[in-house]
C-alpha positions in Angstrom: -9.1 23.4 1.2 -8.0 27.1 2.0 -7.6 28.3 5.5 -10.7 29.7 5.8 -12.6 26.5 4.8 -10.5 24.7 7.4 -11.3 27.2 10.0 -15.2 26.6 9.2 -14.7 22.6 9.3 -12.8 23.1 12.7 -15.7 25.4 14.4 -18.8 23.5 12.9 -17.8 19.9 13.2 -19.4 18.4 16.3 -17.9 15.0 17.9 -19.4 13.2 20.8 -16.0 12.2 22.5 -12.4 13.1 22.8 -11.5 10.2 20.6 -13.3 11.4 17.7 -11.2 14.7 17.6 -8.1 12.3 17.0 -9.9 11.3 13.6 -10.9 14.9 12.6 -7.3 15.9 13.0 -6.0 12.8 10.8 -8.5 13.7 8.2 -7.6 17.3 7.9 -4.0 16.2 7.5 -4.7 13.9 4.6 -7.1 16.5 3.1 -4.7 19.5 3.2 -1.0 18.1 3.5 -1.5 15.8 0.4 1.4 13.7 1.8 2.0 9.9 1.9 -1.8 9.0 2.0 -1.2 5.9 -0.1 -2.1 2.4 1.3 0.7 0.9 3.3 0.5 -2.8 3.7 2.8 -4.5 6.3 2.7 -7.8 4.5 3.7 -6.1 1.2 6.6 -8.5 1.2 4.3 -11.3 0.4 2.7 -9.7 -2.4 4.8 -7.4 -4.5 2.3 -6.5 -7.1 0.8 -4.1 -4.6 3.7 -1.6 -5.1 5.3 -2.7 -8.3 3.5 -3.8 -11.6 6.8 -5.5 -12.8 6.4 -8.2 -10.1 3.4 -9.7 -12.2 4.6 -13.4 -12.8 7.6 -13.2 -10.6 6.4 -16.7 -8.8 6.2 -18.4 -12.3 3.0 -20.0 -11.2 -0.7 -18.3 -10.9 -1.0 -16.6 -7.5 -4.1 -15.3 -5.9 -3.7 -13.1 -2.8 -6.4 -11.3 -0.7 -5.7 -9.0 2.0 -7.6 -7.2 4.4 -6.3 -4.1 6.8 -8.2 -2.4 9.8 -6.3 0.4 11.1 -6.2 2.3 14.5 -8.9 0.1 15.7 -11.2 1.9 18.2 -11.1 5.3 16.5 -14.3 6.3 14.5 -13.8 6.7 11.0 -10.3 4.9 11.1 -9.1 3.6 7.8 -9.7 0.0 6.6 -8.8 -1.3 3.2 -9.5 -4.6 1.5 -7.9 -5.8 -1.7 -7.8 -8.9 -4.0 -5.0 -9.5 -6.6 -4.1 -12.3 -9.2 -1.1 -12.6 -11.3 0.9 -15.3 -13.4 3.1 -15.7 -16.4 2.3 -16.4 -19.9 4.3 -18.7 -22.2 8.0 -17.4 -23.0 8.8 -15.4 -25.7 11.8 -15.6 -28.4 15.3 -15.8 -26.6 13.7 -16.8 -23.3 12.1 -13.7 -22.5 8.6 -13.9 -21.0 5.3 -11.8 -20.0 3.6 -11.6 -16.7 0.2 -10.2 -16.4 -1.8 -9.2 -13.1 -5.0 -7.7 -12.1 -5.6 -5.8 -8.6 -8.8 -4.3 -7.1 -8.8 -2.2 -4.0 -11.2 -0.7 -1.7 -10.0 1.8 0.6 -12.0 4.1 3.4 -11.1 6.6 5.9 -14.0 8.7 7.6 -16.0 10.3 4.7 -13.7 9.6 1.9 -13.4 6.4 -0.2 -11.4 5.3 -3.2 -12.1 2.3 -5.5 -9.5 1.3 -7.7 -9.0 -1.3 -10.5 -5.3 -1.8 -12.4 -4.3 -4.3 -15.2 -0.6 -4.9 -15.1 1.8 -6.1 -17.8 5.4 -7.2 -17.2 8.1 -8.1 -19.6 10.8 -10.3 -18.1 14.2 -10.6 -19.6 16.3 -13.7 -18.5 20.2 -12.4 -17.6 21.7 -16.1 -17.5 21.3 -19.4 -19.2 19.8 -21.0 -16.0 17.1 -18.2 -16.0 17.7 -17.5 -12.3 18.4 -13.9 -12.8 16.0 -11.8 -14.3 15.1 -8.2 -15.1 11.4 -7.2 -15.4 10.0 -3.9 -16.6 6.2 -3.4 -15.9 3.5 -1.0 -16.5 -0.2 -0.8 -15.2 -3.1 0.9 -16.3 -6.3 1.5 -14.1 -8.8 3.9 -12.9 -9.9 5.1 -9.4 -13.1 6.3 -8.1 -12.8 8.8 -5.5 -15.9 9.5 -3.2 -16.4 12.2 -0.4 -19.5 11.4 1.8 -21.1 14.4 3.3 -23.4 12.3 5.3 -20.6 10.6 7.3 -20.0 14.1 8.9 -21.7 15.7 12.0 -22.1 19.5 11.9 -24.3 22.2 13.6 -25.6 23.9 10.7 -27.6 21.5 8.1 -27.1 24.1 5.4 -23.3 24.5 5.8 -22.0 25.1 2.3 -18.8 23.6 3.0 -20.1 20.0 3.6 -21.6 18.1 0.6 -25.3 17.3 1.5 -24.8 13.7 -0.1 -21.8 12.7 -1.9 -18.9 13.8 -4.2 -17.9 11.3 -6.8 -15.2 11.5 -9.4 -13.1 8.9 -11.8 -9.6 9.4 -12.6 -7.4 7.4 -14.9 -4.0 6.4 -13.6 -0.7 4.5 -14.4 2.2 3.0 -12.8 5.6 1.8 -13.7 8.2 -0.2 -12.2 11.5 -2.1 -12.6 12.3 -5.3 -10.7 15.4 -7.3 -10.6 16.1 -10.6 -8.9 17.9 -13.7 -8.2 17.2 -16.7 -6.0 18.5 -14.7 -3.1 18.2 -11.1 -3.9 15.9 -8.4 -5.3 15.8 -4.7 -6.2 12.5 -2.9 -6.9 12.0 0.6 -8.0 8.3 1.9 -9.2 6.3 4.9 -9.4 2.4 5.1 -8.6 -0.1 7.4 -9.5 1.9 8.7 -12.6 -1.1 10.9 -13.7 -1.7 12.8 -10.6 0.5 15.7 -11.5 -0.7 15.9 -15.2 -4.3 15.6 -15.2 -7.1 17.5 -13.6 -10.3 15.9 -12.1 -13.1 18.0 -10.8 -14.1 17.4 -7.2 -16.5 20.3 -6.8 -19.8 20.7 -4.8 -21.6 24.1 -4.8 -18.2 25.8 -6.1 -16.1 24.3 -3.4 -12.9 22.3 -4.3 -12.2 18.7 -2.8 -9.4 18.3 -5.1 -7.2 17.1 -2.1 -8.9 13.8 -1.6 -6.9 12.6 -4.7 -3.7 10.4 -4.1 -0.4 11.8 -5.2 2.6 10.4 -7.1 4.7 8.0 -5.1 8.0 6.5 -5.6 9.1 3.2 -4.0 12.5 1.9 -3.8 13.0 -1.6 -2.3 15.9 -4.3 -1.5 16.2 -7.4 0.3 18.1 -10.8 0.3 18.1 -14.2 1.6 20.8 -15.4 4.3 21.0 -18.8 5.3 21.7 -19.2 9.1 21.2 -22.9 9.4 20.1 -26.0 7.4 16.6 -25.4 8.7 16.6 -21.5 9.3 16.8 -18.6 6.9 17.0 -14.9 7.5 15.2 -12.3 5.1 16.2 -8.6 5.9 14.8 -6.0 3.7 14.4 -2.2 3.4 11.9 -0.1 1.4 12.1 3.7 1.0 8.6 5.5 0.0 8.4 9.3 -1.0 6.2 11.5 -2.4 8.3 14.6 -2.5 6.2 16.5 -0.3 6.1 15.0 3.1 9.0 13.2 5.1 10.5 10.4 3.4 9.1 6.8 5.0 11.3 4.0 5.7 10.4 0.3 6.4 13.1 -1.7 7.9 12.1 -5.4 7.8 13.5 -8.7 9.1 12.0 -12.2 8.8 12.9 -15.8 9.6 11.9 -18.7 7.6 11.7 -21.8 9.3 11.7 -24.9 7.5 10.5 -23.3 4.3 6.9 -23.4 5.6 6.6 -20.7 8.6 7.9 -17.0 8.4 8.0 -14.9 11.7 9.4 -11.4 12.3 8.4 -7.7 12.2 9.2 -4.3 10.8 9.7 -0.8 11.9 8.3 2.2 10.2 9.2 5.8 10.5 9.3 9.1 8.7 13.0 10.6 7.8 13.9 13.8 6.7 15.8 13.1 3.7 15.2 16.0 1.7 14.7 18.4 4.8 11.0 18.4 4.2 8.7 19.1 7.4 5.4 18.2 8.5 3.1 21.1 9.5 3.4 22.4 12.8 1.6 20.0 15.4 1.6 16.8 13.2 4.0 14.0 13.7 5.6 11.6 11.2 3.9 7.9 11.6 6.3 5.8 13.6 5.0 2.4 14.0 6.4 -1.3 14.7 4.8 -4.6 13.3 4.8 -8.2 14.3 4.2 -10.6 11.5 3.6 -14.4 11.0 2.9 -16.2 7.9 2.3 -20.0 7.4 2.2 -22.2 4.4 -0.8 -24.6 5.4 0.1 -26.4 2.1 2.0 -26.2 -1.0 -1.1 -24.1 -2.3 -2.2 -22.1 0.9 -0.6 -19.6 2.6 -2.2 -17.5 5.5 -0.6 -14.3 7.3 -1.3 -11.9 10.3 0.3 -8.6 11.0 -0.2 -6.4 14.1 1.0 -2.8 14.1 1.5 -0.7 16.9 2.0 3.1 16.7 5.0 4.6 18.6 3.8 8.2 18.9 1.1 10.3 20.7 -1.9 8.6 18.7 -0.6 5.3 20.5 -2.8 5.7 23.6 -5.9 6.7 21.5 -6.4 3.3 19.7 -5.8 -0.1 19.8 -3.3 -0.7 17.1 -3.9 -2.1 13.3 -4.7 -5.8 12.3 -4.0 -7.1 8.8 -5.2 -10.8 7.5 -3.9 -12.0 4.2 -4.6 -15.1 2.2 -2.6 -16.4 -0.6 -3.4 -19.3 -2.9 -0.9 -20.6 -5.3 -1.2 -22.9 -8.1 2.2 -24.6 -8.4 3.7 -25.3 -11.7 6.8 -27.0 -13.1 9.0 -24.1 -12.5 7.6 -23.4 -8.9 7.1 -25.8 -6.0 8.1 -26.0 -2.2 11.5 -27.4 -3.4 12.1 -24.3 -5.8 10.6 -21.3 -3.9 10.2 -17.7 -4.6 11.1 -16.1 -1.4 10.3 -12.5 -2.4 
């Protein structure tokens, strides 16, 4: 939106408490800066398909994962996200190569804007040694996203205000993802690009001549790596790092450390912050999102995994909300290639 439209929204939007002003600021930041608005799960390390299509089939078994995230609890209109994904391998191809397939459905809502996405992923998995312990995987995902802006979710003085849509604005947009994933039993390296079409296609988000193009997600690149380090016979350490960038706002960095105890219980945490690698600055008055997470994962059985993460903001938003909660459940159908004695750590 242009400057005049932002000023009109600021003057005419009516909120009932001071807390509601925080969400107005956040929504304006999302609609106008177009920076880093992709969903960020704290437990992404346990479901790599959410950030890289080349991850499909990594576990060498059929894997179903569900996740729900409630962000900034206590803030009206705060983001909440739910997703379901399933992936697994197909039969090996010639020369020992193989194929991994995956499906992912995601629903994301923040105040008056929502996005509903569906992706199908394909990964070509190339073995790099005779034991098939090192693999280079190339992946692509195709999908579609429905974007919606709900004018009824806003409160304003003038019922005929031309900036606000009286009902909803809907648009569908095709999308693609690409990724490279290299892994060994104790190391991984991941590179992926999401929302590939966002720079090259034009989707209409208009209502009575007003343009709502900025509700659309922008192109993001992810770079991640991590390893497993044995500390004792019963405990292992998994440090990892992820960089996320959209080439507009500050680069996001995730620093993670997880302990694996007896191959059934994970406990650890992460720290997330914005870093000015490319000397990109946020608009005046806005902060980079800094947060710390506590994460636990437990394998109830060989097939069932349950996880929980709590995020705490470390910035001016911290006192205005009750943190973020994230729950995930994974269901694994072990194969001859995967079992508790031959686990996949990433």
